[in-house]
C-alpha positions in Angstrom: 9.3 -1.3 24.2 10.0 2.3 25.2 7.4 4.9 26.2 8.5 7.1 23.3 7.7 4.3 20.9 4.2 3.8 22.4 3.4 7.5 22.5 4.4 8.0 18.9 3.1 4.8 17.3 -0.1 4.1 19.3 -2.2 6.7 17.3 -0.9 5.2 14.0 -1.7 1.7 15.1 -5.2 2.5 16.3 -5.9 4.3 13.1 -4.6 1.5 11.0 -6.7 -1.0 12.7 -9.8 1.1 12.3 -9.1 2.0 8.7 -7.7 -1.2 7.4 -8.6 -1.8 3.8 -9.8 1.8 3.1 -10.3 3.8 -0.1 -10.7 7.4 -1.0 -14.4 7.7 -0.6 -14.6 7.3 3.1 -14.1 9.6 6.0 -11.4 8.8 8.6 -12.8 6.5 11.2 -15.4 4.9 8.8 -15.2 1.1 8.3 -14.7 -0.2 4.8 -17.2 -2.7 3.4 -15.1 -5.3 1.6 -15.9 -8.5 -0.1 -12.3 -9.7 0.7 -9.8 -10.4 -2.0 -10.4 -13.5 -4.1 -7.9 -15.1 -6.5 -9.2 -14.6 -10.1 -8.1 -16.3 -13.2 -6.5 -14.0 -15.7 -9.1 -15.0 -18.3 -11.8 -13.6 -15.9 -10.1 -10.2 -15.7 -11.9 -7.6 -18.0 -9.8 -6.7 -21.0 -10.0 -3.0 -20.0 -8.3 -3.8 -16.7 -5.5 -5.7 -18.4 -5.0 -3.0 -21.0 -4.8 -0.3 -18.3 -2.2 -2.3 -16.5 -0.1 -2.8 -19.6 -0.4 0.8 -20.5 1.1 1.7 -17.1 3.8 -1.0 -17.2 4.1 -2.5 -20.8 7.0 -4.7 -19.7 5.0 -6.4 -17.0 4.3 -10.1 -17.5 1.0 -10.5 -15.5 1.0 -13.8 -13.6 -1.9 -13.5 -11.1 -5.0 -11.5 -10.3 -7.2 -10.8 -7.3 -10.5 -9.1 -7.2 -12.5 -7.5 -4.4 -15.3 -5.0 -3.9 -14.6 -2.2 -1.4 -17.3 0.3 -0.5 -19.1 -0.7 -3.7 -16.1 -0.3 -6.0 -14.4 -3.0 -8.0 -10.6 -3.4 -7.4 -8.2 -5.7 -9.2 -4.7 -6.4 -8.0 -2.5 -7.7 -10.8 0.8 -9.2 -9.9 3.7 -10.0 -12.2 7.3 -9.6 -13.1 9.2 -7.1 -15.1 11.8 -8.1 -17.7 14.5 -7.9 -15.0 12.6 -10.3 -12.7 11.3 -7.7 -10.2 8.0 -8.6 -8.7 5.4 -5.8 -9.0 1.7 -5.4 -8.1 -0.6 -3.0 -9.8 -3.9 -2.0 -8.0 -6.6 -0.8 -10.3 -10.1 0.7 -9.9 -12.2 3.0 -12.0 -11.5 6.7 -11.9 -13.9 8.9 -13.9 -15.3 5.8 -15.6 -12.0 4.4 -16.8 -9.9 1.6 -15.3 -6.8 3.2 -13.8 -3.7 2.1 -11.9 -4.0 3.7 -8.5 -0.9 2.1 -6.9 2.2 0.3 -8.1 3.7 -1.7 -5.3 6.9 -3.7 -4.8 8.6 -5.2 -1.8 11.9 -3.5 -0.9 14.6 -3.6 1.7 15.5 -0.8 4.2 18.6 0.2 2.1 16.2 1.2 -0.7 14.2 3.5 1.5 15.1 7.2 1.2 17.1 8.4 4.2 14.5 11.0 5.3 11.8 8.3 5.3 14.1 6.1 7.5 14.7 9.0 9.8 10.9 9.7 10.1 10.2 6.0 10.9 13.0 6.0 13.5 11.6 9.1 15.2 8.1 7.6 15.4 9.2 4.1 16.4 12.8 4.2 17.7 13.0 0.6 19.0 11.0 -1.1 16.2 12.3 -2.9 13.2 9.9 -3.9 10.4 10.2 -7.3 8.8 8.5 -6.2 5.5 8.6 -3.0 3.5 6.3 -2.1 0.6 7.0 0.9 -1.6 3.7 2.1 -3.0 3.9 4.5 -5.8 0.8 6.6 -5.9 1.8 8.5 -9.1 2.2 12.3 -9.2 5.3 12.2 -7.1 3.8 10.6 -4.0 5.2 7.4 -2.6 3.9 5.7 0.5 6.3 3.4 2.4 4.4 0.7 4.3 6.4 -0.9 7.2 5.1 -4.1 8.7 6.3 -6.1 11.7 5.5 -7.4 15.1 5.4 -5.1 18.1 6.9 -6.1 21.5 3.8 -8.2 22.3 4.0 -10.0 18.9 1.0 -8.2 17.3 1.4 -7.3 13.7 1.6 -3.5 13.2 1.8 -1.2 10.1 3.4 2.2 9.9 3.1 4.4 6.8 5.4 7.2 5.8 4.5 9.5 2.9 7.4 10.7 0.7 6.6 13.7 -1.4 8.8 16.6 -2.8 11.7 15.4 -0.7 9.8 15.5 2.6 8.9 12.5 4.8 5.8 12.4 7.0 4.6 9.6 9.3 0.9 9.2 8.6 -1.6 9.1 11.4 -4.4 7.9 9.1 -4.0 5.1 6.6 -3.3 6.5 3.1 -6.4 6.6 0.9 -6.2 6.2 -2.9 
């Protein structure tokens, strides 16, 4: 592993470890209080949650659900497939008292990542290749690309790149929704 890689990626890695599982109510550096995700039968998912998901993605055939409580807030992750067979995950929580989709995620390959995002990742981690990429649509024109893979020592790392208005930015703090 090169010195450039360590210099650029070390702050991101440390922040990701500290902030893992965070949401928008915390300050950077705070730890999240999480119940951990638990598989939940679709029949146990509140109707309002299912309706919010279907309002966002009417074509989605919901197949699985997980629930967790983070920092005192309920979150549901609903996974399913679109009519073309693409796997999608919707993350929902309440916003202003209403269940709202706060992220739409899908696994993608590097060829699907915008070139400026790939360039930003290469500049931050020149000798690193992720083995998983998640495209996380935050709505409002913001997409967070989450790159996962082992470092030279075999430890799993995550690098996030924000894509907004044609600009790519490697995030030092984990994206909060």
